[in-house]
C-alpha positions in Angstrom: -5.6 -8.3 28.1 -4.0 -8.0 31.5 -4.8 -4.3 31.9 -8.6 -5.0 32.1 -9.7 -5.2 35.7 -13.4 -4.6 36.0 -14.4 -3.9 39.6 -18.0 -3.9 40.8 -19.0 -1.0 43.1 -22.1 0.2 44.7 -22.7 3.1 42.5 -23.7 6.6 43.6 -25.4 8.4 40.8 -23.5 11.7 40.7 -25.9 13.7 38.7 -28.5 13.4 41.4 -26.1 15.5 43.7 -26.2 19.2 43.6 -23.9 20.7 41.0 -23.3 23.7 43.2 -22.1 21.9 46.4 -20.3 24.5 48.4 -19.0 26.4 45.3 -19.4 30.2 45.4 -22.1 31.4 43.0 -19.7 33.4 40.9 -17.5 30.3 40.4 -20.2 28.2 38.8 -19.8 27.3 35.2 -22.4 28.1 32.5 -23.3 24.4 32.5 -23.8 24.4 36.3 -25.7 27.7 36.4 -28.1 26.5 33.6 -28.7 23.1 35.3 -26.7 21.6 32.4 -29.0 22.9 29.7 -26.2 25.0 28.2 -22.5 25.0 27.7 -20.2 28.1 27.7 -19.4 30.0 24.6 -15.8 30.7 23.5 -15.9 34.1 25.2 -17.5 32.8 28.4 -14.9 30.0 28.5 -12.1 32.5 28.1 -13.5 34.7 30.8 -13.7 31.7 33.2 -10.1 30.7 32.4 -8.9 34.3 33.0 -10.7 34.3 36.3 -9.0 31.1 37.4 -5.6 32.5 36.3 -6.2 35.7 38.3 -7.2 33.7 41.4 -4.0 31.5 41.3 -1.4 33.2 39.1 1.4 31.1 40.7 -0.4 27.9 39.6 -2.3 28.7 36.4 -1.2 30.5 33.2 -3.6 31.1 30.3 -2.0 31.5 26.8 -2.7 30.1 23.4 -0.9 27.7 21.0 -2.0 29.1 17.7 -4.9 30.5 15.7 -7.8 29.0 13.9 -8.8 29.5 10.3 -11.1 32.4 11.4 -8.4 33.9 13.6 -9.4 32.8 17.1 -6.7 32.0 19.6 -6.5 28.4 20.5 -6.6 28.4 24.3 -3.9 26.6 26.3 -4.0 26.5 30.1 -0.8 25.5 31.9 -1.0 24.3 35.5 2.3 24.0 37.4 3.0 24.2 41.1 6.6 25.0 40.2 5.7 28.0 38.0 7.1 26.1 35.0 5.0 27.8 32.4 7.5 27.3 29.5 8.5 24.0 27.8 12.1 24.2 29.0 11.2 24.9 32.5 8.6 22.2 32.5 11.1 19.7 31.2 13.6 20.7 33.9 11.2 19.8 36.7 11.5 16.1 35.7 7.7 15.8 36.2 5.5 14.2 33.6 3.7 16.6 31.3 0.1 15.8 30.5 -1.9 17.2 27.5 -5.7 17.0 28.1 -7.5 18.0 24.9 -11.2 18.6 24.5 -13.6 19.8 21.7 -11.7 18.4 18.8 -15.3 17.8 17.6 -16.7 21.0 19.0 -20.2 19.6 19.7 -18.6 17.1 22.1 -18.2 19.6 24.9 -18.1 17.3 28.0 -14.3 17.5 28.4 -14.3 21.3 28.2 -16.9 21.7 30.9 -15.2 19.2 33.1 -11.9 21.0 32.5 -13.4 24.3 33.8 -14.5 22.5 37.0 -11.1 21.1 37.6 -9.4 24.5 37.0 -11.9 26.1 39.3 -11.0 23.6 42.1 -7.3 24.1 41.6 -7.7 27.9 41.6 -9.7 27.9 44.8 -7.4 25.5 46.6 -10.0 22.8 46.8 -7.8 20.2 45.0 -4.1 21.3 45.5 -2.9 17.8 44.8 -3.9 18.1 41.2 -1.3 20.7 40.5 1.6 19.1 42.4 2.6 15.9 40.7 2.8 16.8 37.0 2.6 19.7 34.6 -0.9 20.0 33.1 -1.6 21.4 29.7 -5.3 21.8 29.0 -6.5 22.5 25.5 -10.2 23.0 26.3 -11.4 24.1 22.8 -9.3 22.7 20.1 -11.8 23.3 17.3 -12.6 26.9 18.3 -14.3 27.9 15.1 -16.6 24.9 15.1 -17.3 25.6 18.8 -19.0 28.9 17.8 -21.1 27.3 15.1 -23.8 26.5 17.7 -27.1 24.7 17.1 -29.3 22.4 19.2 -29.4 20.2 16.0 -25.6 19.7 15.6 -25.6 16.4 17.6 -28.9 14.6 16.9 -28.0 11.5 18.9 -26.5 13.3 21.9 -28.5 14.0 25.1 -27.7 17.7 25.7 -26.8 20.4 26.3 -30.3 21.2 25.1 -29.6 24.8 24.2 -27.0 23.9 21.7 -23.5 22.9 21.1 -20.8 23.4 18.4 -20.1 21.8 15.1 -18.0 18.7 14.3 -15.7 20.3 11.7 -13.7 23.5 11.3 -14.8 26.5 9.4 -13.6 25.0 6.1 -14.9 21.6 6.8 -11.8 19.8 8.1 -12.3 17.1 10.8 -9.4 17.7 13.1 -9.3 14.1 14.3 -8.3 13.2 10.7 -5.5 15.7 10.6 -2.8 14.7 13.1 -0.4 13.4 10.4 -1.4 15.4 7.3 -1.5 18.8 8.9 -3.6 20.6 6.4 -5.4 22.8 8.9 -4.0 25.7 10.9 -5.3 24.0 14.0 -3.5 20.7 13.2 -0.3 22.6 12.5 -0.6 24.4 15.8 -1.3 21.1 17.7 1.8 19.5 16.1 3.9 22.5 17.1 2.6 22.3 20.7 3.4 18.6 20.9 6.8 19.0 19.4 7.6 21.9 21.7 6.3 20.6 25.0 6.8 16.8 24.4 3.9 15.7 26.7 4.3 12.2 28.2 0.6 11.4 28.0 -2.3 12.7 25.9 -6.0 12.6 26.5 -8.5 13.2 23.7 -12.0 13.8 25.1 -15.0 12.8 22.9 -18.6 11.9 23.0 -20.0 8.9 21.0 -23.3 7.2 20.2 -24.3 4.1 18.4 -25.1 1.2 20.7 -26.8 1.7 24.0 -25.5 0.4 27.3 -24.9 1.2 31.0 -21.4 2.6 30.7 -21.2 6.4 30.8 -17.5 6.6 30.0 -15.7 4.4 27.5 -12.0 4.4 26.6 -9.5 3.2 24.0 -5.8 3.1 24.1 -3.1 1.8 21.7 -1.5 -1.5 22.8 1.8 -3.2 22.2 3.3 -3.9 19.7 1.8 -0.7 18.1 2.7 1.1 21.4 6.2 0.7 22.7 6.3 -2.2 25.3 7.7 0.0 28.0 4.9 2.6 27.7 2.4 -0.2 27.2 3.5 -1.7 30.5 2.8 1.6 32.3 -0.7 1.6 30.8 -1.2 -2.0 31.9 -0.2 -1.1 35.4 -2.1 2.1 35.9 -5.1 2.4 33.6 -7.1 -0.1 35.5 -6.5 1.8 38.7 -7.5 5.1 37.0 -10.8 3.5 35.9 -11.4 1.9 39.3 -11.1 5.3 40.9 -13.5 6.7 38.4 -16.0 4.0 39.2 -15.5 4.5 42.9 -16.6 8.1 42.2 -19.9 6.6 40.9 -19.4 6.3 37.1 -19.6 3.1 35.2 -16.7 2.7 32.7 -15.7 0.2 30.0 -13.8 -0.2 26.8 -14.9 1.7 23.7 -17.8 -0.1 22.2 -17.4 -0.7 18.4 -19.7 -3.6 17.4 -18.8 -6.0 14.6 -22.5 -5.8 13.6 -24.8 -3.0 14.4 -27.8 -5.2 13.8 -26.5 -8.1 16.0 -24.6 -7.1 19.1 -23.9 -10.7 20.0 -21.3 -10.9 17.2 -18.8 -9.1 19.4 -16.7 -5.9 19.6 -13.6 -5.0 17.6 -11.1 -2.1 18.0 -9.7 -1.3 14.6 -6.1 -0.2 14.9 -6.1 3.5 14.7 -4.4 5.1 11.7 -2.0 8.0 12.2 -4.7 10.5 11.1 -6.3 10.0 14.5 -4.9 11.1 17.8 -4.9 7.5 19.1 -2.8 6.4 16.1 -0.5 9.4 16.0 0.8 9.6 19.6 2.1 6.0 19.6 4.4 7.1 16.7 5.9 9.5 19.3 6.2 6.7 21.9 3.4 8.4 23.9 0.3 7.2 25.6 -2.9 8.6 24.1 -6.1 7.8 25.9 -9.2 8.2 23.8 -12.2 9.0 26.0 -15.7 8.5 24.5 -18.5 9.7 26.8 -21.7 7.9 26.0 -23.9 10.3 24.1 -27.2 8.8 25.3 -26.4 9.6 28.9 -27.6 13.1 30.3 -25.1 15.9 29.8 -24.7 16.3 33.6 -23.8 12.7 34.1 -21.3 12.8 31.3 -19.5 15.9 32.5 -19.2 14.6 36.1 -17.8 11.3 34.8 -15.3 13.0 32.4 -14.2 15.2 35.3 -13.8 12.2 37.6 -11.7 10.4 35.0 -9.3 13.3 34.4 -8.9 13.9 38.2 -8.2 10.2 38.7 -5.7 10.2 35.9 -3.9 13.2 37.3 -3.7 11.7 40.7 -2.5 8.3 39.4 0.1 9.8 37.2 1.4 11.8 40.2 1.7 8.5 42.1 3.7 6.9 39.3 5.4 10.1 37.9 8.9 8.7 37.7 7.6 5.5 36.2 5.9 7.3 33.3 8.9 9.5 32.6 11.2 6.5 32.6 8.9 4.5 30.3 8.7 7.3 27.7 12.5 7.8 27.9 13.1 4.0 27.5 10.7 4.0 24.5 12.5 6.9 22.8 15.9 5.3 23.5 14.7 2.1 21.9 13.6 3.8 18.7 16.9 5.7 18.5 18.9 2.5 19.0 17.0 0.7 16.2 18.0 3.5 13.8 21.7 3.8 14.6 24.2 3.1 11.9 25.6 0.0 13.7 22.2 -1.4 14.7 21.1 -4.9 13.7 18.6 -5.1 10.9 15.0 -4.6 12.0 11.7 -3.8 10.4 9.2 -0.9 10.4 5.5 -1.6 10.4 3.5 0.3 7.8 0.1 -1.1 8.5 -1.5 -2.9 11.5 -4.2 -5.5 11.6 -6.3 -6.7 14.5 -5.5 -10.2 15.9 -8.1 -12.8 14.8 -8.6 -14.0 18.4 -10.0 -11.8 21.2 -11.1 -12.2 24.8 -14.5 -12.5 26.4 -15.9 -9.5 28.3 -19.2 -8.8 29.9 -21.0 -5.9 28.2 -23.9 -4.2 30.2 -26.0 -3.6 27.2 -29.6 -2.3 27.4 -32.2 -4.8 26.3 -32.9 -4.7 22.6 -35.4 -5.9 20.1 -35.4 -6.0 16.3 -38.1 -3.9 14.7 -39.1 -3.0 11.2 -37.7 0.3 9.8 -40.1 2.5 8.0 -37.2 4.6 6.8 -35.0 1.9 5.3 -37.6 -0.7 4.7 -35.4 -3.3 6.5 -35.0 -4.2 10.2 -33.4 -2.0 12.8 -32.3 -2.6 16.4 -34.2 -0.8 19.1 -32.6 -0.4 22.5 -34.6 -0.1 25.7 -32.7 2.2 28.1 -32.5 1.2 31.7 -33.2 -2.5 31.2 -29.7 -3.9 31.5 -28.9 -7.1 29.7 -25.4 -8.5 30.6 -24.0 -10.0 27.4 -20.8 -12.1 27.0 -19.0 -10.8 24.0 -15.8 -11.6 22.2 -13.7 -8.4 22.0 -10.9 -8.3 19.5 -8.4 -5.5 20.1 -4.8 -6.7 19.9 -2.7 -5.2 17.1 -0.4 -7.2 14.9 1.7 -6.2 12.0 0.0 -6.2 8.6 2.7 -5.0 6.4 6.4 -4.5 7.3 9.5 -3.4 5.5 13.2 -3.4 6.4 14.1 -0.4 8.5 16.1 2.2 6.5 18.9 4.2 8.0 17.1 7.2 7.0 15.4 9.0 4.1 16.6 11.6 1.6 14.1 14.1 0.3 15.2 15.6 -3.0 15.4 19.4 -3.0 12.5 21.3 -4.5 9.6 19.7 -2.6 8.4 22.4 -0.1 5.2 20.6 0.7 7.3 17.7 2.1 9.7 20.0 3.9 6.8 21.8 5.6 5.5 18.5 7.0 9.0 17.5 8.2 9.3 20.8 10.0 5.7 20.7 11.2 6.2 17.4 13.0 9.5 18.5 14.5 11.5 15.7 12.8 15.2 16.0 13.1 16.7 16.7 9.6 19.8 18.0 8.0 20.4 19.6 4.7 23.0 18.4 2.2 25.7 21.0 1.6 27.1 19.5 -1.6 25.7 17.6 -4.6 25.8 14.0 -3.5 25.6 10.6 -5.3 24.9 7.5 -3.2 23.1 4.2 -3.4 19.5 4.4 -2.3 16.3 2.3 -2.6 14.0 4.0 -5.0 10.2 3.8 -4.9 8.3 3.9 -8.2 4.5 4.0 -8.4 2.2 3.3 -11.2 -1.5 2.5 -11.9 -3.0 4.9 -9.3 -6.6 4.3 -8.4 -8.5 7.3 -7.1 -11.3 7.2 -4.5 -14.8 7.8 -5.8 -15.7 10.6 -3.4 -13.8 13.4 -1.6 -12.6 13.0 1.9 -11.2 15.8 4.0 -11.3 18.0 1.0 -9.3 15.8 -1.4 -9.8 12.7 -3.5 -7.4 10.2 -2.0 -5.4 7.7 -3.9 -6.6 4.3 -2.7 -4.3 1.9 -4.5 -1.2 1.8 -6.8 1.5 -0.5 -7.9 4.9 -0.2 -6.1 8.3 -1.1 -7.4 11.5 -0.8 -5.3 15.1 -1.2 -6.4 18.6 -0.2 -5.4 20.1 2.5 -7.6 22.8 5.1 -7.6 21.1 8.5 -7.5 22.3 12.0 -7.4 20.9 14.6 -5.1 21.5 18.4 -5.3 22.7 20.4 -2.4 19.7 21.5 -0.4 18.2 18.0 -0.2 17.0 16.9 3.2 18.5 14.0 5.2 16.1 12.5 7.8 18.1 10.0 9.9 16.5 6.9 11.6 18.2 7.4 14.9 15.7 9.9 16.3 12.7 9.3 18.7 9.9 10.2 16.3 11.2 8.4 13.3 8.0 6.4 13.0 6.3 9.6 11.9 8.7 9.8 8.9 7.9 6.1 8.1 4.2 6.8 8.0 4.6 9.9 5.8 7.1 8.5 3.3 6.3 4.9 2.8 3.5 5.0 0.2 1.7 1.8 1.4 1.1 3.4 4.8 -2.5 4.4 5.4 -1.9 8.1 5.7 1.2 8.5 3.5 1.9 11.6 1.4 1.0 9.5 -1.6 -2.4 8.5 -0.4 -3.3 12.1 0.5 -2.3 13.3 -2.9 0.6 15.5 -1.6 3.0 14.2 -4.3 0.5 13.3 -7.0 2.5 15.2 -9.7 4.9 12.2 -9.8 2.2 10.3 -11.7 2.0 12.9 -14.5 4.0 12.7 -17.7 5.6 16.1 -18.4 7.1 15.3 -21.8 5.9 13.3 -24.8 7.1 11.6 -28.0 5.6 12.1 -31.4 3.8 9.2 -32.9 5.9 9.3 -36.1 9.2 8.9 -34.2 7.7 6.3 -31.9 6.5 4.3 -35.0 10.0 4.4 -36.4 11.6 3.3 -33.2 9.1 0.5 -32.6 9.9 -0.9 -36.0 13.6 -0.8 -35.3 13.1 -2.5 -31.9 11.0 -5.3 -33.5 14.2 -6.6 -35.1 15.1 -7.9 -31.6 13.6 -11.3 -31.1 13.0 -10.8 -27.4 11.1 -7.6 -28.1 9.0 -9.4 -30.8 8.2 -12.1 -28.3 7.2 -9.7 -25.5 5.0 -7.7 -28.0 3.3 -10.8 -29.2 2.6 -11.8 -25.6 1.2 -8.4 -24.8 -1.2 -8.5 -27.8 -2.7 -11.8 -26.5 -4.6 -9.6 -24.0 -7.6 -8.4 -26.0 -8.1 -5.4 -23.7 -4.5 -4.3 -24.2 -4.6 -4.9 -27.9 -7.5 -2.4 -28.4 -6.2 0.2 -25.9 -4.4 2.8 -28.0 -3.0 4.6 -24.9 -1.6 1.3 -23.4 0.0 0.3 -26.6 1.6 3.8 -27.0 3.0 3.7 -23.4 4.3 0.1 -23.9 6.6 1.3 -26.7 7.3 4.7 -25.3 8.8 3.2 -22.1 11.2 1.2 -24.2 12.7 4.3 -25.9 15.6 6.4 -24.6 13.1 9.4 -24.6 11.0 8.0 -21.8 11.1 10.2 -18.6 12.4 7.8 -15.9 11.1 10.1 -13.2 7.5 9.4 -13.9 6.2 7.6 -10.8 9.5 8.1 -9.0 9.0 9.4 -5.4 11.2 12.3 -4.4 11.8 10.5 -1.1 14.3 7.6 -1.2 15.3 5.0 1.4 18.9 4.9 2.5 19.6 1.3 3.5 23.3 1.6 4.5 24.9 4.2 6.7 25.7 7.1 4.3 28.7 9.4 4.2 27.0 12.8 3.8 28.1 16.4 4.1 25.3 18.2 6.0 24.4 21.1 8.2 21.4 21.4 10.6 18.0 22.2 9.2 16.0 24.4 9.3 
C-alpha cells in the first residue's frame, strides 16, 4: 500500500508538558483545568464555543444542524477567513470544505476536547493559518443526548476522563455510527442533511477504541480504491502519510487501525473489513468523499489522547491547505466519473453491491506490548494479557485492500412506484436527485422479486433484520402511476441509491425491513376452489410430472402450507405482487414525462 510511510522520530511525550502553556486562565478547557480528570458538559461546551465566536466573529460562527431526540441543538461551528458561513458562500470560495465530527459515540470525547483547543487557538490568533486554507465545519457533539448520560462506568476499557463521560448510544438506543444510510434517528437525518447541503470534500470521524494493547496512541482507517474513487484515493495516497508524519513530529505515535484476525493470537495478523454504508467510513465513499476514521487508543491516558487527536486535526488542516486545489479537483473528477458512467449513452458498466477484502496483504511492523497467555477465571479458558510499556515489535500480515464481492450491471436509473413514503423520505434525506412522473407510464424494467426471507435471531438497532432471501430478476413491461419517482444514474451520489435499492447490498431497504410488507400475502384462496383448480390442472401432463417431482421431497410432502402455496401460485388468483419490490431497475434510457421533485 503505497500510502504507508512509517517514519521514525525521537518522540517527545506531549502529556508531560504543561496543558496551560501560555494560555490565559479563562481560556482553559474543562479538561485542562481539571488536569484531564473531566470533560466539559454540553452546556459548558456550548459556553466555550460562544466565547470563541465572540472573540473572533469574523472567523467563527456557532450554529446548529438539527435537533436530537430529546430536543438538544446539534452544535455546528463554522470557521472561515472569508466569512463564508453559508453553504453557497463556502462553495463560492473554491476552498475545500472539511467536516470534523466528534462524539458520535458520546463517551469517546477526545475529538471534542481537541476541537475546543483548536477553536481557542484560532479565536486568540495563535494559529491563524488553520482558518485560511479551507472552510472548517466542526460537529463536536454529534450524539448530544448520549453526551449528557454521564457516568465513570460508561467506558470500562478507557483510561479517563476519570470523572465520567457520555454514553455510546442515543436516548432511544440507536448507535449513530450504524445509521448513516438507514437514517432512522433525528441525528442521522440531520447529519445527512448537513452533508447534502454543505457537500464537504473530506470527513473526519473521531473515535476511541480498545482491544489489543500497543504503543500507538492514534490509529486511522480510510477507504481505498476501488471502493473509493481512484482520483480521491490518489489524493489520500499522496497526503495522508504526510499528515501522519506531521502528527508524529509533534510527538505522537500513529499507525493503521488495529483489528486482529485472532484476539487470542496477535501473530495471525490484522484485517480491515470493508466498511458497510451504515458506517461513516463506508458511507462517504458512496459520495466520492474521503472519510478518515480516527481511533484513539483507549488504554492511553486521556491527556495523551486529546493532544494526539488535536495534533492530527491540525496537521490535516495544514496539509489540506497546502493541497487545496488538488483535493477539490479530485472530488470533482470523482463526481464527474460517476455521472459519466450513468449517462444514457455510456458504455455498459457494473455497480458493486458488496465488497470483500483481498486474500493477500502486506507486512507491517506492529509495536505491540508484550503479552502472555493466562488462564481466565471468568471464561474458564485462556485469555491474552498485555504488559503495557514493554514493546514487542511484531511483523504482521495486514489485509486491507477491497475487491468486489458482488456486482450487477449498472442501471440507467430506478423507478420507485408511488405510494411508498418511507422510500421517498430516504431519497430526499440523502439529497438524491429525483423527478416525479407526471403521467401514467408503461416501460420495460428489470423487476426484483424476493422469497424465502430469513430473519435474524436477535434485534439490532431496534429491528430484526432480514439476513437472507431468494432473489429473482427478469425483464417485464410494468405500469407506473403518475407520482412515481425516477432516480437517474447520471448523478454524483448514485451509489447511495444502489446501496439502498439493491436487496443484496448489506444495508439495503430490504435487509433493514423498510419494505417487509412485500413478503406478506394480502389475499387468499379458499381450499375448496383450490382443490377444484388443482384437479383440473392435473390433466396437464407437465403439471402432473412437476407435482410428482415435488412430492419426492418428504419435507415438502408433509408440509401443508408448502403444498397449498405450490398450487396457489399456479392459479390466476395468485397475487403477483407478493415479493415484488416497488423499486425497479431501468436498464435502457427511458422516455419519461417528469417534473423536478420534491
